[in-house]
N, C-alpha and C positions, 0 to 999 in steps of 0.2 A: 420468541423468535417469530418472524413473519413467514408466511407461506408464499407471498408474492416475490418472485425472483426473476426479473426481466432486465438483465443488463444490456447496456448499449454496446454492441459488438463493433469490431473494427473491420473495415473493408480491405485495407492494404497495410503492408509493412511501412510504407512512407508515412501514413497517418500516425502510426505508433511512434515512429522516430521523430516526427515533427513535434509531437507532444513532449516526448522526452527531452529533445534538444531545447525546446522552448522553456521547459521547466528549468533545465540547467542554466540557461542564459537569463533567467528571470524575465522572459519575454512572452510567456504564455498568459493569455487573458485569464483573469481570475475565474470567470464563468466556465472555462474549459478544465479547471482543476477539479474534476469530478472523482467519484469513487473509482470509476473505470480508468481514469487517467492516472490516479495514484498507483493502481495495480499494474497497469500496462507499463508505466515508467519504471517501476521496480523490476518487472520482468525484463524489459529492455536493458536496464543497467546490468542485471545479472547475466544476460545472454550476450550482450554486445559491447559492454564497457568494462573490461577487466581492470582498468585503471581506477575504477570506483568500487569500493567495498561497501555495499549497502548498510550492513549493520553498523559500521563505523561512520560512514559519510552521510547517509540520508538524514540523520538528525540535524546536522548543520545546514544541509541543502534545503530541507523543508522549512526550517526557521528563516533562512535567507529569502526563499521564495515568498513565504507568507508576508514578510516585511516589505518586499518589493511591490506587492499588490495592496499595500495599506493595512495588512493584518497585524495582529498583536500576538505575541507568544507570551502567555502569562499562566497563572495558576488555573484559569478558567477557560481559556480559549487558545487557539492556534496549535502549535506542535504538541503531540501526545506521544511520549516515549513508549509506553507499553503497547499501544495500538500499532505504532510503527514497527516495533520489533516482532510482534505477533504476526503482523501482515507480511513482513519479509520472510518469516518462517513458512507462512502459508503459501506464498508465491513459490518459494523453493520446492516445497512439497508437491504442489500442483505441476510445476515444470518438470519435475523428475518423471512424471507419468507420460510426458509427451516428447521425450527425446527423439531426435531424428526428424521432427516436423519443422515447418517454417515458422517464422516469427508470428504472423497473424494467426495461424492455426493454434499455436501454443498459447498466445494471449487470450484468444477467444475461448479455448478449452478451460483456461484458468478462470475466466469470468463466469463460465457456466458451471464450474465445479463448486462443491460445497465451500471451498476456501475463498471463492470469489464473492460470496454473499456478504452484504454489508453487516449482517448480524453474526457472522461466523465466530468472532471472538467471544460472543455470549454463550457459546457452547462450553466454554472453559472458565468464564468469569461471570460473577454476578454483576448486574448493572451497577449496583452501588460501588463495588470495588473498581470496576473498569473505568468508571467516570469520576473516580476520586481524584483529588489534588495529587495524592502520592503517585497514582498510576500515570497521571499526565506528566509529572515532573521527573519520574524515574521508573526503572523497571520494577514491576510488581508481578510476582508469580500468580498463577491462577488459583481460584478458591473453589471451583466447581468440579473440574476434571483435569487430569494431567495433560500437559501439552508437550508432545515430543518434538524435539528439534529446536527448542528455544532455550 
């Protein structure tokens, strides 16, 4: 795991909503679909879009978005099922600690939390397993430590 953790934080609720709605509409520029955008969009969906169930709907939405920007969803690139499901659980876990706060505060707290780190899943998974074909194409349980909530 890395020691450098300097996420790009959000200044406004509108910025978070713009990224989320752009993602849903497949209108977000590929360069804007960053780690922070993934997590903020997931948080926004959980907090403000009760019509979307992330565990069920994000796999299709991410695949569709990837293809809309010229990406490929295959055995080796694009959508990754295990990382997506672990990330949703991480977002839910972090959001539970910030109830009662506004969207920007909650998203930024998530990004600064351990769950917001790019390498957070490696606390539970070996690199070999997490980046395997099996983990990309379907859910694979952790091999290093138990992961509550997934």
